[in-house]
C-alpha positions in Angstrom: -118.4 -79.6 70.2 -120.0 -78.3 67.0 -121.0 -74.8 68.0 -122.4 -73.8 64.7 -125.1 -76.6 64.9 -125.7 -76.6 68.6 -129.1 -77.1 70.2 -129.0 -73.7 71.8 -128.5 -72.0 68.5 -131.5 -73.8 67.0 -133.7 -72.7 70.0 -132.7 -69.1 69.5 -133.4 -69.4 65.8 -137.1 -69.9 66.6 -137.4 -66.3 67.9 -135.6 -64.5 65.0 -137.6 -61.5 63.7 -136.5 -59.3 60.8 -139.0 -56.7 62.1 -137.0 -56.5 65.4 -133.8 -56.2 63.4 -135.2 -53.3 61.3 -136.4 -51.7 64.5 -132.9 -52.0 65.9 -131.5 -50.4 62.7 -134.1 -47.5 62.9 -133.8 -46.8 66.6 -130.2 -47.5 67.3 -128.1 -47.2 64.1 -129.8 -44.3 62.3 -129.4 -40.7 63.7 -132.5 -39.4 65.5 -133.6 -36.0 66.8 -135.9 -34.8 69.6 -137.8 -31.6 69.9 -137.1 -29.5 73.0 -138.2 -26.1 74.3 -135.9 -23.3 75.4 -137.4 -20.1 76.8 -140.6 -20.7 74.9 -138.9 -21.5 71.6 -138.9 -25.0 70.1 -135.8 -26.4 68.5 -134.5 -29.8 67.4 -131.6 -31.5 69.2 -129.7 -34.6 67.9 -130.1 -37.6 70.2 -126.9 -38.9 71.8 -125.8 -42.4 71.1 -127.9 -44.8 73.2 -130.6 -42.1 74.0 -134.2 -43.4 73.6 -137.0 -41.6 71.9 -137.0 -39.0 69.2 -137.6 -39.4 65.5 -135.6 -39.8 62.3 -134.3 -36.8 60.5 -136.3 -35.9 57.5 -134.6 -36.2 54.1 -136.2 -33.2 52.5 -137.1 -31.3 55.6 -133.7 -31.2 57.2 -132.2 -27.9 56.5 -128.5 -27.3 55.5 -127.7 -25.6 58.8 -129.2 -28.6 60.7 -126.5 -30.9 59.3 -124.1 -29.2 61.7 -125.8 -31.4 64.4 -123.5 -34.2 63.1 -120.4 -32.1 63.9 -118.7 -29.0 62.5 -116.7 -31.0 59.9 -119.8 -32.7 58.4 -121.8 -29.4 58.4 -119.0 -27.5 56.7 -118.7 -30.3 54.1 -122.3 -29.9 53.0 -121.9 -26.1 52.9 -118.7 -26.5 50.8 -120.5 -28.8 48.4 -123.4 -26.4 48.2 -121.1 -23.4 47.4 -119.0 -25.2 44.9 -122.1 -26.4 43.1 -123.1 -22.8 42.4 -119.5 -21.8 41.7 -119.2 -24.4 39.0 -122.6 -23.4 37.6 -121.5 -19.8 37.4 -118.2 -20.8 35.8 -120.2 -22.8 33.2 -122.4 -19.7 32.5 -119.3 -17.5 32.0 -117.9 -20.0 29.5 -121.2 -20.5 27.5 -119.8 -18.2 24.8 -116.8 -20.6 24.5 -119.0 -23.6 24.1 -121.0 -21.8 21.4 -117.8 -20.8 19.7 -116.5 -24.4 19.6 -119.8 -25.5 18.0 -119.7 -22.7 15.4 -118.4 -22.6 11.9 -115.9 -20.0 13.0 -114.1 -22.7 14.9 -114.3 -25.3 12.2 -116.2 -24.9 8.9 -117.8 -28.3 9.1 -118.9 -29.3 12.6 -118.5 -33.0 13.0 -121.3 -35.3 14.1 -120.2 -35.6 17.7 -121.9 -37.4 20.5 -123.9 -35.5 23.1 -121.2 -35.8 25.7 -118.8 -33.9 23.5 -121.1 -30.9 22.7 -119.4 -27.6 23.4 -115.9 -29.1 23.5 -112.8 -28.2 21.6 -112.8 -31.6 19.8 -111.4 -30.8 16.4 -112.0 -32.8 13.2 -108.7 -33.8 11.7 -108.3 -34.5 8.0 -106.0 -37.4 7.3 -103.3 -36.7 4.7 -100.4 -38.6 3.3 -96.8 -37.7 4.3 -95.3 -39.9 1.7 -95.8 -40.4 -2.1 -96.2 -44.1 -1.4 -99.1 -43.7 1.0 -99.9 -46.4 3.6 -101.5 -46.6 7.0 -98.2 -45.9 8.6 -97.6 -42.7 6.6 -101.0 -41.0 7.3 -101.0 -37.8 9.4 -103.8 -35.8 11.1 -104.0 -32.3 9.6 -106.2 -29.3 10.3 -106.0 -25.7 9.1 -108.8 -24.4 11.4 -109.8 -24.8 15.1 -108.1 -21.6 16.0 -108.1 -19.9 19.4 -110.4 -16.9 20.0 -109.3 -14.0 22.2 -112.8 -13.7 23.8 -112.8 -17.3 24.9 -109.4 -16.9 26.5 -110.5 -13.7 28.3 -113.6 -15.5 29.7 -111.4 -18.4 30.8 -109.1 -16.0 32.6 -112.1 -14.3 34.3 -113.4 -17.7 35.4 -110.0 -18.5 37.0 -110.0 -15.2 38.9 -113.6 -15.7 40.0 -112.7 -19.1 41.4 -109.8 -17.7 43.3 -112.2 -15.3 44.9 -114.7 -18.1 45.6 -111.9 -20.1 47.4 -111.0 -17.0 49.4 -114.5 -16.2 50.5 -115.2 -19.9 51.2 -112.3 -19.8 53.7 -113.7 -16.6 55.2 -117.2 -18.2 55.4 -115.8 -21.4 57.0 -113.9 -19.3 59.6 -117.0 -17.2 60.4 -119.1 -20.3 60.7 -116.6 -21.9 63.1 -116.5 -18.8 65.2 -120.3 -18.5 65.2 -120.7 -22.1 66.3 -117.9 -21.8 68.9 -119.6 -18.7 70.3 -123.1 -20.2 70.3 -122.3 -23.3 72.3 -119.7 -24.1 75.0 -117.7 -27.3 74.4 -115.0 -29.0 76.5 -112.3 -27.5 74.2 -113.2 -24.0 75.3 -112.3 -24.8 78.9 -109.3 -27.2 78.3 -105.6 -27.4 77.8 -103.4 -30.5 77.0 -99.9 -31.0 78.3 -97.9 -32.7 75.5 -94.7 -33.5 77.5 -95.5 -34.5 81.1 -92.9 -36.1 83.4 -93.0 -39.9 83.0 -94.0 -40.5 86.6 -96.5 -37.7 86.8 -99.6 -39.9 86.7 -101.3 -38.5 89.8 -104.3 -36.3 88.7 -104.2 -34.5 92.1 -100.7 -33.2 91.5 -101.8 -31.7 88.1 -105.0 -30.3 89.7 -102.9 -28.5 92.4 -100.3 -27.2 89.8 -102.9 -25.6 87.4 -105.2 -24.3 90.2 -103.1 -21.2 90.2 -105.2 -20.1 87.1 -108.6 -21.1 88.5 -110.6 -24.1 89.6 -109.8 -27.3 87.8 -112.9 -29.6 87.3 -111.3 -32.5 85.4 -107.8 -34.0 85.0 -107.2 -36.9 82.7 -103.7 -38.4 82.6 -103.2 -40.5 79.4 -100.7 -43.2 80.0 -98.8 -45.4 77.6 -101.1 -48.4 77.9 -101.9 -48.6 74.2 -100.9 -52.3 73.9 -103.2 -53.2 76.8 -106.1 -51.3 75.3 -105.6 -53.0 71.9 -105.5 -56.5 73.4 -108.5 -55.8 75.7 -110.5 -54.4 72.8 -109.8 -57.5 70.7 -110.9 -59.6 73.7 -114.2 -57.7 73.8 -114.7 -58.3 70.1 -114.1 -62.0 70.7 -116.6 -62.0 73.6 -119.1 -60.1 71.5 -118.9 -62.6 68.7 -119.2 -65.5 71.1 -122.3 -63.8 72.5 -123.7 -63.5 69.0 -122.9 -67.1 68.1 -124.6 -68.3 71.4 -127.6 -66.0 71.0 -127.0 -64.3 74.4 -125.2 -64.8 77.7 -126.3 -68.3 78.2 -124.6 -71.6 79.3 -123.0 -72.0 75.9 -121.6 -68.4 76.1 -120.0 -69.0 79.5 -118.6 -72.4 78.3 -116.8 -70.6 75.4 -115.3 -68.1 77.8 -113.7 -70.9 79.8 -110.4 -71.0 77.9 -108.9 -73.3 80.5 -111.0 -76.1 79.0 -110.4 -76.4 75.3 -113.5 -76.5 73.0 -113.3 -78.9 70.1 -115.4 -79.4 67.0 -117.2 -82.7 66.3 -116.5 -82.3 62.6 -113.3 -80.9 61.3 -113.3 -77.9 59.0 -112.8 -78.4 55.3 -110.0 -76.7 53.4 -112.1 -73.7 52.3 -113.4 -73.1 55.9 -109.8 -73.2 57.3 -108.6 -70.8 54.6 -111.6 -68.5 55.2 -111.1 -68.4 59.0 -107.3 -68.1 59.0 -106.9 -65.6 56.2 -110.2 -63.9 55.6 -111.7 -63.8 59.1 -114.9 -65.3 57.6 -116.9 -68.5 58.2 -116.2 -68.1 61.9 -117.9 -70.2 64.6 -117.9 -70.5 68.4 -114.7 -72.7 68.5 -112.9 -70.1 66.3 -113.6 -67.3 68.8 -112.9 -69.6 71.8 -109.4 -70.3 70.4 -108.8 -66.7 69.6 -109.9 -65.7 73.1 -107.4 -68.2 74.6 -104.6 -66.6 72.6 -105.6 -63.1 73.8 -105.6 -64.3 77.5 -102.0 -65.3 77.1 -101.1 -61.8 75.8 -103.1 -60.1 78.6 -101.1 -62.0 81.2 -97.9 -60.5 79.9 -99.3 -56.9 80.2 -100.6 -57.2 83.8 -99.2 -55.1 86.6 -96.8 -53.2 84.3 -95.7 -49.7 85.4 -97.0 -47.2 83.0 -95.8 -43.6 82.4 -97.7 -40.4 81.6 -98.0 -39.6 77.8 -100.3 -36.5 77.9 -102.5 -34.7 80.4 -105.9 -33.1 79.7 -107.0 -30.4 82.1 -110.4 -28.8 82.1 -110.9 -25.5 84.0 -114.3 -24.5 85.3 -114.1 -21.2 83.4 -113.0 -20.1 79.9 -111.1 -17.2 81.5 -108.9 -19.6 83.4 -108.1 -21.6 80.3 -107.2 -18.5 78.3 -105.0 -17.1 81.1 -103.2 -20.5 81.3 -102.6 -20.6 77.6 -101.4 -17.0 77.4 -98.9 -17.4 80.2 -97.6 -20.9 79.5 -97.6 -21.3 75.8 -94.1 -21.9 74.5 -92.3 -23.6 71.6 -91.5 -27.3 71.1 -87.8 -26.7 71.3 -87.8 -24.6 74.5 -90.1 -27.2 76.1 -87.8 -30.0 75.0 -84.7 -28.2 76.3 -86.5 -27.1 79.5 -85.4 -23.5 78.8 -87.8 -20.6 78.2 -87.2 -17.0 79.2 -90.9 -16.0 79.4 -92.2 -18.9 81.5 -92.2 -18.1 85.2 -90.5 -20.5 87.7 -93.9 -21.1 89.4 -95.3 -22.3 86.0 -92.6 -24.9 85.6 -93.8 -28.3 86.6 -92.0 -29.5 89.7 -89.9 -26.4 89.4 -88.0 -27.4 86.3 -90.2 -28.9 83.5 -91.2 -26.3 80.9 -94.4 -27.8 79.7 -95.6 -27.8 76.1 -99.3 -27.0 76.4 -101.9 -26.4 73.7 -105.6 -26.2 73.2 -106.7 -29.8 72.6 -109.2 -31.2 70.1 -112.7 -32.0 71.2 -113.1 -35.1 73.4 -114.8 -37.3 70.7 -111.9 -36.7 68.3 -109.2 -38.1 70.7 -107.7 -41.5 69.8 -106.8 -42.6 73.3 -104.8 -45.7 72.2 -102.4 -43.4 70.2 -101.5 -40.8 72.8 -98.1 -42.1 73.4 -96.8 -41.6 69.8 -94.7 -38.4 69.6 -94.6 -35.8 66.9 -91.4 -36.8 65.1 -92.3 -40.5 65.2 -95.6 -39.7 63.5 -93.8 -37.6 60.8 -91.5 -40.5 60.0 -94.5 -42.9 59.9 -96.6 -40.7 57.6 -93.6 -40.1 55.3 -93.3 -43.9 54.9 -97.0 -44.5 54.1 -97.0 -41.5 51.7 -94.0 -43.0 49.9 -95.9 -46.3 49.6 -98.9 -44.3 48.2 -96.6 -42.6 45.6 -95.2 -46.0 44.6 -98.8 -47.3 44.0 -99.6 -44.2 42.0 -96.5 -44.8 39.8 -97.4 -48.4 39.2 -100.9 -47.4 38.4 -99.5 -44.8 35.9 -97.4 -47.5 34.2 -100.4 -49.8 33.8 -102.4 -46.9 32.3 -99.6 -46.1 29.9 -99.2 -49.8 28.8 -103.0 -50.2 28.3 -103.0 -47.0 26.2 -100.6 -48.7 23.7 -103.2 -51.4 22.9 -106.5 -49.6 23.1 -108.0 -46.1 23.6 -110.9 -47.5 25.8 -108.8 -49.7 28.1 -107.1 -46.7 30.0 -110.5 -45.2 30.7 -111.8 -48.6 32.0 -108.8 -49.1 34.2 -109.0 -45.5 35.6 -112.6 -46.1 36.6 -111.7 -49.4 38.2 -108.7 -48.1 40.1 -110.8 -45.1 41.3 -113.1 -47.6 43.0 -110.4 -49.9 44.4 -107.4 -47.9 45.3 -109.1 -45.5 47.8 -109.8 -48.6 49.9 -106.1 -49.6 49.7 -105.2 -46.0 50.7 -107.5 -46.3 53.7 -105.8 -49.6 54.7 -102.3 -48.0 54.5 -103.4 -44.9 56.5 -104.9 -47.2 59.2 -101.3 -48.3 60.1 -100.5 -44.7 61.1 -100.9 -43.7 64.8 -102.8 -40.4 64.9 -103.7 -38.7 68.3 -107.0 -37.4 66.9 -109.5 -38.4 64.2 -108.8 -35.0 62.4 -105.1 -36.0 62.0 -106.1 -39.4 60.6 -108.7 -37.9 58.2 -106.3 -35.2 57.1 -103.6 -37.8 56.2 -106.2 -39.9 54.4 -107.4 -36.8 52.5 -103.9 -36.0 51.3 -103.3 -39.5 50.0 -106.7 -39.9 48.3 -106.3 -36.5 46.6 -102.8 -37.3 45.5 -104.0 -40.6 43.9 -107.2 -39.2 42.4 -105.6 -36.1 40.9 -102.8 -38.2 39.3 -105.2 -40.9 38.2 -107.9 -38.7 36.7 -105.9 -35.8 35.2 -102.1 -35.8 35.3 -101.4 -39.3 34.1 -103.7 -39.3 31.1 -102.5 -35.7 30.2 -98.9 -36.7 30.4 -99.1 -39.9 28.4 -101.4 -38.4 25.7 -99.4 -37.1 22.7 -99.7 -33.3 22.3 -101.3 -33.6 18.9 -104.1 -35.8 20.3 -105.3 -33.5 23.1 -108.1 -32.1 20.9 -109.1 -35.5 19.6 -112.6 -36.9 20.2 -111.3 -39.9 22.0 -109.3 -37.9 24.5 -112.1 -35.5 25.4 -114.5 -38.4 25.6 -112.3 -39.8 28.4 -112.6 -36.6 30.3 -116.4 -36.5 29.8 -116.7 -40.1 31.0 -114.8 -39.3 34.2 -117.1 -36.3 35.0 -120.3 -38.2 34.1 -119.1 -41.0 36.4 -118.9 -38.5 39.2 -122.4 -37.3 38.4 -124.1 -40.7 37.9 -122.0 -43.8 38.6 -120.6 -42.7 42.0 -124.0 -41.6 43.4 -125.7 -44.7 42.2 -123.1 -46.9 43.9 -123.6 -44.9 47.1 -127.3 -45.4 47.0 -127.0 -49.1 46.2 -124.9 -49.4 49.4 -123.9 -52.9 48.3 -122.1 -54.0 51.5 -124.9 -52.7 53.7 -127.7 -54.2 51.7 -125.8 -57.5 51.4 -125.7 -57.6 55.2 -129.3 -56.6 55.8 -131.1 -58.4 53.0 -129.0 -61.6 52.5 -126.5 -62.4 55.1 -128.8 -61.5 58.0 -131.2 -64.4 57.0 -128.4 -66.9 57.8 -128.3 -65.6 61.4 -129.0 -68.3 64.0 -130.4 -65.9 66.6 -131.7 -62.4 67.0 -128.5 -60.9 68.4 -126.6 -62.1 65.4 -129.2 -60.8 63.0 -129.1 -57.4 64.6 -125.3 -57.3 64.1 -125.9 -57.1 60.3 -127.9 -53.9 60.8 -125.2 -51.5 62.2 -124.9 -49.2 59.1 -122.1 -48.8 56.6 -118.8 -47.3 57.8 -117.5 -44.3 55.9 -114.8 -41.6 56.1 -115.5 -37.9 55.9 -112.1 -37.4 54.2 -113.3 -39.5 51.2 -116.3 -37.2 50.8 -114.2 -34.1 50.8 -111.8 -35.7 48.4 -114.6 -36.7 46.0 -116.0 -33.2 45.8 -112.6 -31.6 45.3 -111.7 -34.2 42.7 -114.9 -33.4 40.7 -114.0 -29.7 40.7 -110.3 -30.4 39.9 -111.0 -32.5 36.8 -113.6 -30.0 35.5 -111.1 -27.1 35.9 -108.1 -29.1 34.6 -109.7 -29.5 31.2 -112.0 -26.5 31.2 -110.0 -24.9 28.4 -110.9 -27.7 26.0 -114.1 -29.0 27.6 -116.0 -26.0 29.2 -119.2 -28.2 29.3 -117.4 -30.1 32.0 -118.1 -27.2 34.4 -121.9 -27.8 34.0 -121.4 -31.5 34.6 -119.3 -30.8 37.7 -122.1 -28.6 39.0 -124.6 -31.3 38.4 -122.4 -33.9 40.0 -122.0 -31.8 43.1 -125.7 -31.2 43.3 -126.6 -34.9 43.0 -123.9 -35.9 45.5 -125.1 -33.3 48.0 -128.5 -35.0 48.1 -127.2 -38.6 47.9 -124.7 -38.0 50.7 -127.4 -36.4 52.8 -129.7 -39.4 52.2 -126.9 -41.8 53.1 -126.0 -39.9 56.2 -129.6 -40.0 57.4 -130.7 -43.4 56.2 -127.8 -45.8 55.4 -124.5 -44.9 57.0 -123.2 -45.5 60.5 -123.6 -42.5 62.8 -120.2 -40.8 62.8 -118.6 -39.1 65.8 -118.5 -35.3 65.5 -115.4 -33.8 63.9 -113.9 -30.3 64.0 -113.2 -27.9 61.1 -109.7 -29.1 60.2 -110.7 -31.0 57.1 -112.8 -28.0 55.8 -109.9 -25.6 56.3 -107.5 -28.1 54.6 -109.9 -28.4 51.7 -109.5 -24.7 51.0 -105.8 -25.3 50.4 -106.5 -28.1 47.9 -109.1 -26.0 46.1 -106.7 -23.1 45.7 -104.1 -25.6 44.3 -106.8 -26.9 41.9 -107.5 -23.4 40.6 -103.8 -22.6 40.2 -103.2 -25.9 38.3 -106.1 -25.0 36.1 -104.5 -21.7 35.2 -101.1 -23.3 34.5 -102.6 -26.2 32.4 -104.7 -23.7 30.4 -101.5 -21.8 29.6 -100.0 -25.0 28.3 -103.1 -25.8 26.2 -103.1 -22.3 24.7 -99.3 -22.3 24.1 -99.4 -25.5 22.0 -102.9 -25.3 20.6 -103.2 -27.2 17.3 -103.3 -24.2 14.9 -102.5 -24.3 11.2 -98.9 -25.2 10.0 -99.2 -28.7 11.6 -98.9 -30.0 8.0 -98.0 -28.0 4.9 -99.0 -29.1 1.4 -96.3 -29.8 -1.2 -96.3 -29.9 -5.0 -95.9 -33.7 -5.0 -98.8 -36.0 -5.8 -99.5 -39.3 -4.1 -98.4 -42.1 -6.5 -99.7 -45.2 -4.7 -102.1 -46.1 -2.0 -103.0 -49.3 -0.1 -106.5 -50.6 0.6 -106.7 -48.9 4.1 -105.8 -45.5 2.7 -108.3 -45.8 -0.2 -111.1 -46.3 2.4 -110.1 -42.9 3.8 -110.9 -41.3 0.4 -107.3 -40.6 -0.6 -106.6 -41.3 -4.3 -103.3 -41.7 -6.1 -102.4 -39.1 -8.7 -105.2 -36.8 -7.2 -104.2 -35.9 -3.6 -101.0 -34.1 -2.7 -98.3 -35.1 -0.3 -98.0 -33.1 3.0 -95.0 -32.4 5.1 -94.9 -31.8 8.9 -94.8 -28.2 10.0 -91.9 -26.8 12.0 -93.9 -26.0 15.1 -92.7 -27.9 18.2 -95.7 -29.7 19.6 -94.0 -31.5 22.4 -95.1 -30.7 25.9 -93.0 -28.0 27.5 -90.8 -29.0 30.5 -91.5 -25.6 32.0 -95.2 -25.3 32.8 -94.9 -21.5 33.5 -93.3 -20.7 30.1 -95.2 -18.2 28.0 -92.9 -18.0 25.0 -94.6 -17.0 21.7 -93.8 -18.5 18.3 -94.0 -17.2 14.8 -96.7 -19.8 13.8 -99.1 -18.5 16.5 -102.1 -16.3 15.7 -102.2 -12.9 17.2 -105.1 -13.9 19.5 -103.0 -16.9 20.7 -100.0 -14.7 21.4 -102.1 -12.4 23.6 -103.7 -15.3 25.5 -100.4 -16.9 26.2 -99.0 -13.6 27.6 -102.1 -13.0 29.7 -102.2 -16.6 31.1 -98.4 -16.8 31.5 -98.0 -13.6 33.5 -101.0 -14.5 35.6 -99.8 -18.0 36.3 -96.5 -16.7 37.6 -98.1 -14.1 39.8 -100.7 -16.4 41.2 -98.1 -19.2 41.8 -96.2 -16.8 44.0 -99.3 -15.7 45.9 -100.6 -19.2 46.4 -97.2 -20.5 47.4 -96.9 -17.7 50.0 -100.4 -18.2 51.4 -100.4 -22.0 51.3 -96.8 -22.8 52.2 -95.2 -19.6 53.5 -97.8 -18.8 56.2 -98.0 -22.4 57.5 -94.2 -22.5 57.5 -94.0 -19.4 59.6 -96.5 -21.0 61.9 -94.5 -24.2 62.1 -91.4 -22.2 63.0 -93.3 -20.4 65.7 -94.6 -23.7 67.0 -91.0 -24.9 67.2 -89.4 -21.9 68.9 -92.1 -19.8 70.6 -95.5 -21.4 70.3 -98.6 -19.4 69.3 -101.9 -18.9 71.0 -104.7 -16.7 69.6 -108.1 -16.3 71.2 -111.3 -16.7 69.1 -114.2 -14.5 70.1 -114.8 -13.5 73.7 -114.8 -15.7 76.7 -118.2 -16.8 78.2 -118.9 -16.4 81.8 -120.8 -19.7 82.0 -118.8 -22.3 83.9 -118.1 -25.8 82.7 -120.0 -27.3 85.6 -123.1 -25.3 84.7 -123.2 -26.4 81.0 -125.6 -29.1 80.2 -124.7 -32.0 77.8 -121.0 -31.1 77.8 -118.3 -33.8 77.6 -115.1 -34.4 79.4 -111.9 -36.1 78.2 -113.0 -39.6 79.2 -110.6 -42.3 77.8 -112.5 -44.7 75.5 -111.8 -46.9 72.5 -114.1 -47.0 69.4 -114.9 -50.4 68.1 -116.5 -51.1 64.7 -119.0 -53.8 65.8 -120.1 -52.4 69.2 -122.9 -49.9 69.6 -120.9 -47.8 72.1 -117.2 -47.1 72.7 -115.4 -49.0 75.4 -114.5 -46.8 78.4 -110.9 -47.2 79.5 -110.8 -45.6 83.0 -112.2 -46.0 86.5 -115.7 -44.5 86.1 -116.1 -44.2 89.8 -114.1 -40.9 89.8 -116.0 -39.1 87.0 -119.6 -37.9 86.3 -121.1 -40.2 83.8 -123.2 -37.3 82.4 -119.9 -36.0 81.0 -119.5 -39.2 78.8 -120.3 -38.7 75.1 -123.0 -41.4 75.1 -125.7 -42.9 77.2 -125.9 -46.6 78.1 -124.7 -49.2 80.5 -121.3 -47.7 81.5 -120.3 -50.7 83.6 -120.9 -53.1 80.8 -118.9 -51.0 78.2 -115.9 -50.5 80.5 -112.5 -52.2 80.1 -111.5 -51.4 83.6 -113.7 -54.2 85.0 -113.4 -57.6 86.6 -114.7 -59.2 83.5 -111.8 -58.0 81.4 -109.1 -58.4 84.1 -110.5 -61.0 86.5 -107.3 -61.9 88.3 -106.5 -58.4 89.5 -107.8 -56.4 92.4 -109.6 -53.1 91.8 -106.6 -51.1 92.9 -104.3 -53.0 90.5 -106.7 -52.6 87.6 -107.0 -48.8 88.1 -103.3 -48.4 87.8 -103.4 -50.0 84.3 -105.8 -47.3 82.9 -105.6 -43.6 82.4 -107.2 -41.9 85.4 -110.0 -39.4 84.8 -111.0 -37.5 87.9 -113.8 -35.0 88.5 -113.3 -32.2 91.1 -116.6 -30.6 92.1 -116.6 -26.8 92.4 -117.9 -27.1 96.0 -114.8 -29.0 97.1 -112.6 -26.2 95.6 -114.7 -23.5 97.2 -114.5 -25.2 100.6 -110.7 -25.7 100.3 -110.3 -22.0 99.4 
């Protein structure tokens, strides 16, 4: 049977409409908002996934604070970008004097004819001199007896650094205040909930957990996450197969049901050629009905092996009806990981030990939409080992990338810049693929791991590697500073243009969609471009980092960074509202983590500036002798050097090799007085600030980690509200579900008959998007199916009041 050229497909092709596809994109894919009235005041509310009505967010009219509708993490990102834009602008203004000094005759008597991108930089013109009486190309040296440091420029650079430390500090305070304000302004499931990290293996009955925690107050929800990750993975793959079969068939028609019948094998009339087989087997492309039918048959065999297994409890999510109950529970039952593992804790009462002996490890959970339900079974130390391995792979890739950059620098000055630009585009995708193999319990954990890897790669690629491989005496050359300028201008122009082009998305919507054989398949090309918030945070931080890293020799980069942040703010906003797939809300973890990386960026800027000032190319690089040049070759003559006219130079005694100790502030005899003062100021400051940053960034978290291990820690934020969970509108519960790239809604993974569907994070056909169904497991009874999924049970307040 040739499914790709079937009669049914051709019939569906007659009704294809690009207008309907664009309407689907506008009404389903893009975020929408609806105006509502509360106590006489109108306000905008973001529509939930699957909710009809409303209108698109305005590009220009949507205010900065309204971007918080997409989740705290996204709102804080745009606020961070906004603040950093003005911080970089202020830093540029402070260093305007330095730019003017670099362009003055006080810095170098004859200002070279530099390109616009190098204006205001420390690029220094080097006079080529002969180091041998028989002068050839190989015996030429670069000499300068000017381009000296100025005390005022160094003081301004120091003031910039201190100002940026303050910006990072107040940014953290601002983010914390915003988090508390949002937390106080709206009740979410997290405010009422606790999570048990170490339940007994056989404690899968929600009623038992409800009875246990009822000592603190009424429990409205209990969700017991079980170790059914393999079943969820296989059933999700099955749904993707069924979805693609439905697309190929153009709907749930006879051809669709024929393809689902895996007991009767489908065959093609015409065999695939070599390219089609390669594309299907290795690229997942050029697929047809038979391909998905065969894949579905393989999945059915795997499902059979996972039926009727006995699953154990991995985690338990409990939602109280009041915030007071949640806080009381956390205050009395919070303990360390080690006491919980050993089942020994002096401050936990016997009545608070599960089944009289289990000292539970409980915490405040993430928000429901952040939970990765298929990863709940992976424990803390397993994840640490997993992430260590993937980070090691990332480091190996960074080292290989550094080797390639170093090798290309041997052949050309332009090749390294080209390769850096190329790898900046490709390797983040590779890093995403590596991180995808990790099993994170929440999206925040995944995004944090991704952020760390991307930042490690980008910082090494755009700053450290080229700084390390560049000879010390070339750091003020036009070519080196031009590379820095190119990187910053790429952030300001190239990256935003690539985002606006949205090549994958436009390729799907404008080209590939026209090959669709039915409306359903055409609509599948209009689902929006996937993206990661961690990549956006990393991009903004990288722009700031590169500008700061080289600000001592290229202060104009601070203005370029400010411009880049401004442009990217609007481009990211446009893409969020008009191009990208609507993301699930995220918490503030990435924003708080970004503060750490920004503090490190400012500290590294201070240390690198110290090294620039310590080995600045002052006079004494070459000293003139009394010997004349006696012979020259053709290359040297073109440089204007003449035999019996020009003198021979000898290299100075200054050690221009990079210092192995970045905190060294040793002064040398050949330094000018201004240079000596700057080195002392920068050196002492770098040591002091390194200690402070190390204590704040590493010391405080380490103390927190130790407390997490031995005693646990719980700190309330703001005051508890009196409003009950059951009284809050549009609040979510911890409903197990699996996100799938191609589907419009997540796939529920629980018996929905025991919960209230208004507590699901989206609106739609819940029965259709539920894995716990006869369609997914047809050979099992309802009772058997329910045992294979995490139970999520709602306990109405009236029931509790009646029992009381």
